[in-house]
GULOSE-455222 format. One record per residue (C-alpha): residue in one letter; residue number from 1; y, z, x. Coordinates in pm, 1 decimal. Layout:
<nodes>
NODE  rest   nr        yy        zz        xx
NODE     A  NUM         Y         Z         X
...
</nodes>
This chain:
<nodes>
NODE  rest   nr        yy        zz        xx
NODE     M    1   -8910.6   -1249.3    -713.3
NODE     S    2   -8724.0   -1037.3    -966.3
NODE     D    3   -8452.8    -790.5    -865.7
NODE     A    4   -8659.1    -533.6   -1053.4
NODE     V    5   -8917.8    -577.1    -778.6
NODE     N    6   -8695.5    -628.0    -476.9
NODE     E    7   -8461.8    -332.3    -520.0
NODE     G    8   -8548.0      -7.6    -344.6
NODE     P    9   -8587.7      99.9      17.0
NODE     S   10   -8744.0    -169.6     234.1
NODE     I   11   -8949.2      91.5     421.3
NODE     A   12   -9081.8     253.1     103.4
NODE     P   13   -9458.0     273.2      48.9
NODE     A   14   -9607.3     -10.5    -152.9
NODE     V   15   -9723.6     247.3    -406.8
NODE     S   16   -9670.9     621.4    -426.2
NODE     A   17   -9737.8     909.7    -663.3
NODE     V   18   -9571.9    1252.1    -643.9
NODE     D   19   -9707.5    1553.3    -835.8
NODE     V   20   -9859.3    1332.3   -1106.1
NODE     H   21  -10012.8    1505.5   -1406.0
NODE     R   22  -10178.5    1337.8   -1703.0
NODE     T   23  -10293.5    1521.5   -2011.3
NODE     F   24  -10447.4    1397.3   -2334.1
NODE     A   25  -10483.4    1560.2   -2673.1
NODE     G   26  -10833.2    1695.7   -2729.5
NODE     A   27  -11029.3    1673.8   -3053.5
NODE     D   28  -10966.5    2044.1   -3112.0
NODE     G   29  -10590.2    1996.8   -3082.7
NODE     G   30  -10575.8    2138.2   -2733.4
NODE     E   31  -10484.6    1952.8   -2414.1
NODE     I   32  -10725.0    1791.8   -2169.3
NODE     S   33  -10582.5    1779.9   -1818.6
NODE     V   34  -10718.0    1471.7   -1639.5
NODE     L   35  -10484.5    1457.1   -1338.8
NODE     K   36  -10346.0    1773.8   -1179.9
NODE     G   37  -10064.1    1724.3    -933.7
NODE     V   38  -10180.2    1404.7    -765.0
NODE     D   39   -9990.1    1307.2    -447.8
NODE     F   40  -10067.2     968.4    -296.4
NODE     Q   41   -9904.7     686.4    -104.0
NODE     L   42  -10017.4     356.2      43.9
NODE     W   43   -9840.2     103.2     265.3
NODE     R   44   -9870.7    -275.0     269.7
NODE     G   45  -10172.5    -397.2     461.7
NODE     E   46  -10367.6     -74.3     399.9
NODE     T   47  -10679.5     -31.8     186.9
NODE     V   48  -10798.7     285.8      18.9
NODE     S   49  -11095.3     362.9    -203.6
NODE     I   50  -11102.3     633.2    -469.2
NODE     V   51  -11442.5     782.9    -544.9
NODE     G   52  -11559.6    1062.6    -769.1
NODE     P   53  -11782.1    1144.8   -1064.2
NODE     S   54  -11775.7     936.2   -1379.5
NODE     G   55  -11510.7    1055.7   -1622.0
NODE     S   56  -11304.6    1222.6   -1348.8
NODE     G   57  -10994.0    1014.8   -1426.8
NODE     K   58  -11017.7     746.5   -1158.0
NODE     S   59  -10936.1     461.7   -1397.3
NODE     T   60  -10657.8     667.8   -1554.1
NODE     L   61  -10502.5     715.2   -1209.7
NODE     L   62  -10532.0     344.8   -1131.6
NODE     H   63  -10362.0     254.6   -1461.2
NODE     I   64  -10078.4     496.2   -1385.0
NODE     L   65  -10033.1     358.1   -1032.6
NODE     G   66  -10007.5       8.5   -1179.8
NODE     G   67   -9769.7      96.0   -1463.1
NODE     L   68  -10025.2      37.1   -1739.0
NODE     D   69   -9989.3     403.8   -1832.8
NODE     L   70   -9723.3     664.4   -1759.6
NODE     P   71   -9785.5    1017.4   -1627.7
NODE     T   72   -9722.1    1319.4   -1845.0
NODE     S   73   -9512.9    1449.4   -1555.3
NODE     G   74   -9449.0    1351.8   -1196.9
NODE     N   75   -9328.3    1025.4   -1044.8
NODE     V   76   -9487.7     691.8    -960.4
NODE     A   77   -9303.1     430.2    -756.3
NODE     L   78   -9382.1      73.1    -659.7
NODE     G   79   -9191.2     -46.9    -355.1
NODE     G   80   -8953.1     246.1    -392.0
NODE     R   81   -8877.3     180.3    -759.0
NODE     D   82   -8951.4     477.3    -984.9
NODE     L   83   -9137.8     336.5   -1284.3
NODE     A   84   -8994.5     602.9   -1513.2
NODE     N   85   -8647.7     452.4   -1463.1
NODE     L   86   -8745.7     103.7   -1583.2
NODE     D   87   -8712.7     -31.3   -1933.6
NODE     D   88   -9004.5    -212.7   -2096.9
NODE     V   89   -8886.3    -556.0   -1979.9
NODE     D   90   -8855.2    -458.7   -1614.1
NODE     L   91   -9179.4    -261.2   -1624.1
NODE     A   92   -9363.7    -567.8   -1756.4
NODE     R   93   -9198.4    -780.9   -1487.3
NODE     I   94   -9309.0    -543.8   -1211.9
NODE     R   95   -9664.9    -540.5   -1342.1
NODE     N   96   -9673.1    -920.4   -1330.2
NODE     L   97   -9501.0    -970.0    -995.0
NODE     Y   98   -9572.4    -655.9    -795.8
NODE     V   99   -9927.3    -559.0    -895.6
NODE     G  100  -10250.7    -754.8    -916.9
NODE     F  101  -10537.5    -611.0   -1121.1
NODE     V  102  -10910.7    -674.7   -1083.6
NODE     F  103  -11127.0    -493.2   -1337.1
NODE     Q  104  -11502.2    -441.8   -1371.1
NODE     F  105  -11495.8    -695.1   -1653.4
NODE     H  106  -11301.3    -999.7   -1540.0
NODE     H  107  -11088.9   -1036.6   -1858.2
NODE     L  108  -11047.5   -1409.9   -1802.6
NODE     L  109  -10911.7   -1616.8   -2090.9
NODE     R  110  -11219.2   -1784.6   -2236.8
NODE     D  111  -11042.0   -2092.0   -2372.9
NODE     F  112  -10881.7   -2179.2   -2038.3
NODE     T  113  -11028.0   -2322.7   -1719.8
NODE     A  114  -11054.9   -2128.8   -1395.0
NODE     L  115  -10750.2   -2318.7   -1270.3
NODE     E  116  -10546.6   -2237.3   -1581.7
NODE     N  117  -10645.0   -1869.5   -1560.0
NODE     V  118  -10513.2   -1847.4   -1203.7
NODE     M  119  -10199.0   -2038.5   -1298.9
NODE     M  120  -10118.9   -1808.4   -1592.6
NODE     P  121   -9945.9   -1517.0   -1410.7
NODE     Q  122   -9725.7   -1766.2   -1226.5
NODE     V  123   -9628.3   -1952.1   -1543.3
NODE     I  124   -9538.9   -1619.7   -1707.2
NODE     A  125   -9322.6   -1541.3   -1402.9
NODE     G  126   -9132.0   -1867.1   -1449.5
NODE     V  127   -9293.1   -2072.7   -1171.6
NODE     S  128   -9304.3   -2445.8   -1245.4
NODE     R  129   -9642.1   -2576.2   -1357.5
NODE     D  130   -9666.0   -2805.8   -1054.7
NODE     L  131   -9611.7   -2520.9    -809.8
NODE     A  132   -9838.4   -2289.8   -1010.5
NODE     R  133  -10114.5   -2550.3   -1004.3
NODE     K  134  -10078.6   -2601.1    -628.4
NODE     R  135  -10090.7   -2227.6    -561.2
NODE     A  136  -10386.9   -2178.8    -797.4
NODE     L  137  -10586.4   -2456.1    -629.1
NODE     E  138  -10518.6   -2302.4    -287.7
NODE     L  139  -10642.9   -1963.0    -406.8
NODE     L  140  -10952.6   -2107.0    -572.7
NODE     D  141  -11029.7   -2287.8    -249.3
NODE     Q  142  -10981.0   -1960.0     -61.5
NODE     V  143  -11241.3   -1786.9    -282.0
NODE     G  144  -11481.3   -2081.1    -254.4
NODE     L  145  -11437.6   -2218.0    -604.9
NODE     A  146  -11225.7   -2530.9    -559.8
NODE     D  147  -11508.9   -2740.9    -703.9
NODE     R  148  -11529.8   -2516.5   -1011.7
NODE     S  149  -11160.8   -2520.6   -1101.3
NODE     S  150  -11208.5   -2723.9   -1420.8
NODE     H  151  -11480.5   -2494.5   -1557.7
NODE     P  152  -11408.4   -2236.6   -1829.7
NODE     P  153  -11536.2   -1880.3   -1768.8
NODE     G  154  -11841.6   -1941.3   -1986.7
NODE     K  155  -11962.0   -2202.4   -1738.9
NODE     L  156  -11927.9   -1968.9   -1439.6
NODE     S  157  -12164.4   -1700.6   -1310.2
NODE     G  158  -12060.7   -1335.1   -1312.7
NODE     G  159  -11976.3   -1344.0    -944.4
NODE     E  160  -11776.1   -1663.4    -984.1
NODE     Q  161  -11580.6   -1512.6   -1273.0
NODE     Q  162  -11490.5   -1209.9   -1059.9
NODE     R  163  -11377.9   -1435.2    -775.6
NODE     V  164  -11153.5   -1621.9   -1019.7
NODE     A  165  -11019.6   -1283.1   -1134.8
NODE     A  166  -10945.1   -1191.5    -771.8
NODE     A  167  -10760.2   -1520.5    -721.3
NODE     R  168  -10563.9   -1463.9   -1042.4
NODE     A  169  -10471.8   -1110.6    -929.8
NODE     L  170  -10305.0   -1251.9    -617.7
NODE     A  171  -10145.0   -1556.5    -780.8
NODE     N  172   -9794.0   -1409.5    -753.7
NODE     E  173   -9860.2   -1269.3    -403.9
NODE     P  174   -9820.1    -908.9    -524.4
NODE     P  175   -9771.5    -635.3    -262.6
NODE     V  176  -10031.8    -418.3    -440.3
NODE     L  177  -10386.0    -497.2    -557.7
NODE     L  178  -10562.3    -246.4    -784.5
NODE     A  179  -10936.4    -297.2    -832.7
NODE     D  180  -11140.1     -90.9   -1078.9
NODE     E  181  -11515.4    -114.8   -1006.1
NODE     P  182  -11472.7    -485.9    -923.7
NODE     S  183  -11840.7    -534.0    -838.5
NODE     G  184  -11983.5    -285.1   -1087.7
NODE     N  185  -12160.5    -554.2   -1292.9
NODE     L  186  -12288.1    -763.5   -1002.0
NODE     D  187  -12609.4    -767.6    -800.6
NODE     L  188  -12609.9    -665.3    -434.3
NODE     D  189  -12572.2   -1010.4    -277.9
NODE     T  190  -12300.4   -1116.6    -522.3
NODE     S  191  -12120.6    -784.0    -473.2
NODE     E  192  -12112.1    -832.6     -97.7
NODE     M  193  -11973.4   -1183.7    -142.8
NODE     L  194  -11698.3   -1051.4    -371.4
NODE     H  195  -11614.3    -774.7    -124.8
NODE     E  196  -11570.5   -1033.2     151.5
NODE     V  197  -11337.3   -1230.0     -75.7
NODE     L  198  -11127.4    -922.6    -160.2
NODE     F  199  -11084.9    -810.2     199.6
NODE     D  200  -11012.2   -1164.7     317.3
NODE     L  201  -10741.9   -1200.4      52.2
NODE     V  202  -10589.7    -860.6     129.7
NODE     R  203  -10584.5    -934.5     502.7
NODE     D  204  -10438.6   -1282.2     460.8
NODE     H  205  -10161.6   -1166.6     226.3
NODE     G  206  -10078.4    -826.1     377.4
NODE     T  207  -10155.4    -659.7      46.0
NODE     A  208  -10208.8    -288.7     -15.3
NODE     M  209  -10536.5    -238.4    -202.8
NODE     V  210  -10658.4      61.0    -401.7
NODE     V  211  -11017.7      24.2    -519.0
NODE     V  212  -11198.4     260.7    -753.2
NODE     T  213  -11568.8     237.4    -683.3
NODE     H  214  -11910.1     403.2    -687.1
NODE     N  215  -12024.8     151.8    -425.5
NODE     S  216  -12054.3     340.3     -95.7
NODE     A  217  -12066.0      19.0     109.4
NODE     L  218  -11738.7    -100.0     -42.9
NODE     A  219  -11573.6     239.8       3.6
NODE     A  220  -11680.0     249.2     369.3
NODE     R  221  -11491.0     -73.1     438.7
NODE     T  222  -11153.3      69.4     336.1
NODE     D  223  -10908.6     241.0     572.3
NODE     G  224  -10923.2     565.1     375.6
NODE     I  225  -11148.6     729.4     117.5
NODE     W  226  -11010.1     973.5    -139.7
NODE     R  227  -11211.0    1178.4    -390.0
NODE     L  228  -11089.4    1260.7    -740.3
NODE     S  229  -11266.7    1557.6    -893.4
NODE     S  230  -11155.7    1803.1   -1162.7
NODE     G  231  -10816.8    1631.4   -1169.6
NODE     V  232  -10747.9    1686.2    -798.8
NODE     L  233  -10720.4    1397.5    -549.2
NODE     E  234  -10805.5    1480.3    -188.9
NODE     P  235  -10872.2    1266.9     119.8
NODE     V  236  -11231.3    1241.1     235.5
NODE     R  237  -11136.4    1004.3     514.3
NODE     D  238  -10778.0     898.4     572.8
NODE     E  239  -10711.9     672.4     870.1
NODE     S  240  -10399.3     507.6     726.5
NODE     K  241  -10061.2     554.9     892.7
NODE     S  242   -9709.7     512.9     762.6
NODE     P  243   -9462.1     308.4     967.6
NODE     S  244   -9302.1     631.9    1090.6
NODE     D  245   -9635.8     736.1    1239.5
NODE     E  246   -9633.8     427.0    1458.5
NODE     R  247   -9307.2     515.9    1630.4
</nodes>
């Protein structure tokens, strides 16, 4: 893994935000404040859900935590590395190696097979094609799709596509998984199957997971529940502990 990922305190949270604000320009020329002083941290092996009304900024927060967007002010760190101190090359490297993303819409590459989609993040990271293929097959087997590896997304059901997206998100064994309404487009039975896959993967790989969801059953399965409303993030239920709390 890249030095850009490995540097930083070994006991640092997997992901943290300190006094994060995010504003956007309004149509009238004024500012719209979406995030107002968000403080948040999560350790490896922990899972947290973020709930709240539509349009409250949950996806914006997730994008900032994953380095897809930068805060207007405040600090975000992945594994102890402040994202504001990284150049574009290192920031892109961290996004590929340190963070896995699962979105409501799977965003699979239509012209590639399920296997090739899961291989892609590894190939970008410089892993040999043979090793990338081996790892991708193992992950597809783990999500119950080994027999569908040669199928392109168009030949897969919605639930199967999301399971491929989950496998792809963990292809580089990232310490952090960010999921934005991962089962929002799925029926109840398929949603429950996807949730099992996500929690199995997180448990098996010791990954920290932040999931934005309106699904109360999914939220209830996480270690902590936080609510984002009017730009303020507050714990509704927080059972997670930092390593220092264990001593």
